C-alpha positions in Angstrom: 14.6 -10.3 -6.8 16.1 -9.4 -10.1 14.0 -9.7 -13.2 15.4 -12.0 -15.8 14.9 -10.8 -19.4 13.2 -14.0 -20.5 10.9 -14.3 -17.5 7.4 -13.0 -17.2 6.6 -10.0 -15.1 3.1 -9.7 -13.5 1.2 -7.0 -11.8 -2.1 -7.5 -10.1 -4.5 -5.1 -8.3 -6.1 -5.3 -5.0 -9.1 -7.6 -5.0 -12.0 -6.9 -2.7 -9.8 -4.8 -0.5 -6.9 -7.2 -0.3 -3.6 -6.7 -2.0 -2.0 -9.5 -3.9 1.5 -9.7 -5.3 2.3 -12.1 -8.1 5.4 -12.8 -10.1 9.1 -12.0 -10.1 8.8 -8.3 -9.5 5.9 -6.2 -8.1 6.4 -2.8 -9.6 3.2 -1.1 -8.4 -0.1 -2.1 -6.8 -3.0 -1.3 -9.1 -6.3 0.2 -7.9 -9.3 -2.0 -8.8 -13.0 -1.5 -9.2 -15.1 -3.8 -6.9 -15.0 -7.4 -7.9 -12.4 -7.1 -10.6 -8.7 -7.0 -11.0 -6.4 -5.7 -13.7 -3.3 -7.8 -14.6 -0.3 -6.8 -16.7 1.9 -9.4 -18.2 5.2 -8.5 -19.9 7.5 -10.7 -22.0 8.5 -9.6 -25.5 5.4 -7.3 -25.7 3.5 -6.2 -22.7 -0.3 -6.6 -22.6 -3.2 -5.9 -20.2 -5.5 -8.6 -18.9 -8.9 -8.2 -17.2 -10.0 -10.9 -14.7 -13.6 -11.2 -13.7 -13.3 -12.5 -10.1 -16.5 -14.6 -10.4 -15.2 -16.4 -13.5 -11.5 -16.3 -12.7 -10.7 -16.3 -16.4 -8.3 -13.7 -17.7 -9.3 -11.7 -20.8 -6.8 -9.8 -22.8 -7.7 -6.2 -23.3 -7.8 -5.7 -27.1 -6.4 -2.3 -28.2 -4.4 -0.8 -31.0 -1.2 -0.3 -28.8 1.3 -3.1 -28.9 3.3 -2.2 -25.8 0.9 -1.6 -22.9 2.1 -1.7 -19.3 1.5 -0.2 -15.8 -2.3 -0.2 -16.0 -4.8 1.3 -13.6 -8.6 1.6 -13.5 -10.5 4.8 -13.8 -12.7 5.3 -10.7 -15.9 4.7 -12.7 -14.5 1.5 -14.1 -15.0 2.6 -17.7 -11.3 3.2 -18.6 -7.9 1.7 -18.1 -4.9 4.0 -18.1 -1.5 2.7 -19.1 2.0 3.6 -20.4 3.5 2.6 -23.7 7.1 2.7 -24.7 8.6 3.0 -28.2 11.6 4.2 -30.0 10.3 7.8 -30.0 9.6 7.8 -26.2 6.9 6.9 -23.7 3.3 7.8 -24.1 0.3 8.0 -21.7 -2.9 6.4 -22.9 -6.3 5.4 -21.8 -8.5 2.7 -23.4 -12.1 1.7 -22.9 -12.2 -1.2 -20.3 -14.2 -3.2 -22.8 -11.4 -2.8 -25.4 -11.0 -0.6 -28.4 -8.6 2.1 -29.7 -6.6 3.8 -27.0 -6.7 7.6 -26.7 -3.3 9.4 -26.5 -3.1 11.7 -23.4 0.5 12.8 -23.5 3.7 12.0 -25.5 7.0 12.3 -23.7 10.3 13.1 -25.2 12.7 10.2 -25.7 14.9 11.6 -22.9 12.1 11.4 -20.4 10.2 8.7 -18.6 6.7 8.2 -17.4 5.6 5.7 -14.7 2.4 4.5 -13.1 -0.5 6.7 -14.3 -3.4 7.2 -11.9 -6.7 9.1 -12.3 -7.7 11.8 -9.8 -10.9 11.2 -7.9 -12.8 13.8 -9.8 -11.9 12.1 -13.1 -10.4 15.2 -14.6 -6.7 14.6 -14.3 -4.1 11.8 -14.7 -1.0 11.9 -12.6 2.2 9.9 -13.1 5.8 9.8 -11.9 8.7 10.9 -14.0 11.5 8.5 -12.9 12.2 5.6 -10.5 13.7 7.8 -7.7 13.8 11.4 -6.6 11.1 12.2 -9.1 8.5 14.9 -9.6 4.9 14.0 -10.3 3.3 15.2 -13.5 -0.4 15.9 -14.3 -2.3 15.7 -17.6 -5.7 17.3 -18.0 -8.3 14.9 -19.4 -10.3 18.0 -20.6 -7.3 19.2 -22.6 -4.9 16.4 -23.0 -1.5 16.7 -24.7 0.6 18.6 -22.3 2.1 17.4 -19.0 2.6 19.8 -16.1 4.9 19.2 -13.2 3.4 19.7 -9.7 6.0 22.4 -8.9 4.6 23.1 -5.4 5.0 19.4 -4.4 8.5 18.1 -3.4 10.0 15.3 -5.4 9.1 11.8 -4.1 11.6 9.2 -2.9 10.5 6.5 -5.4 8.0 6.2 -8.2 5.7 4.0 -6.1 5.8 6.2 -3.0 2.6 8.1 -3.5 -1.2 7.6 -3.6 -4.1 9.9 -4.6 -7.0 10.7 -2.2 -9.9 13.0 -3.0 -8.2 16.1 -1.7 -4.6 15.6 -2.4 -1.7 13.2 -2.5 0.1 11.3 0.3 3.8 10.7 -0.5 7.3 10.0 0.8 9.5 13.0 0.0 13.0 12.3 -1.5 14.6 14.6 1.1 12.7 13.0 4.1 12.5 9.2 3.3 11.0 8.4 6.8 8.2 10.9 6.5 4.6 10.4 5.3 3.6 13.8 3.9 0.5 15.3 2.4 0.1 17.6 -0.6 -3.2 19.6 -0.6 -4.6 20.2 -4.1 -6.6 23.2 -3.1 -4.1 25.2 -0.9 -0.9 23.7 -2.5 0.5 23.4 1.0 2.6 20.4 2.1 2.5 19.1 5.6 4.0 16.1 7.4 1.5 13.5 8.7 3.9 11.4 10.7 7.4 10.1 10.9 8.4 6.4 10.4 11.1 4.8 12.5 12.6 3.4 9.3 12.7 4.2 5.7 9.7 3.2 3.7 10.3 0.0 1.7 7.2 -0.6 -0.4 4.9 1.9 -2.1 1.9 3.6 -0.5 
């Protein structure tokens, strides 16, 4: 369904293992820590909201960044990663889950995009897509932030939501094989097909 400029856009994470989609456009499912969900609301300026499932009351994440969107949890639940867009280009940030000043991880040129940042399972790297379709994935080291590096050994993915991180690598749908579920191994840098779908994938992994 098209997103109207004056309508709200919502994103909500999986809650207790179940995935919920809310709003006019579901851009990407968000990983959650147990018992919590992270919600992003966008209209005019985008903000991030935390919902404690037991209380069911949204709390806005207070940070120093006005435009905050596409949030995801760190695996230890202490940080929230997000993208921010401005006249000088998009930036990748992380902010304490309790609120506070965001830490800049990477600044992208105004000619480039960044979408859906997610933390690796070892907590040392953040990955994100570079465009909506036929896109490479990029990595930013949390030990030495500031520079993004393309995963050159990994083929481009069909769409920005068609990938997911696991402890040893990334499952994804390649742009040149849209019916294939494929695996990229972090250690060996090898790519192998897991199985073939009978139709093109429609939603993200």
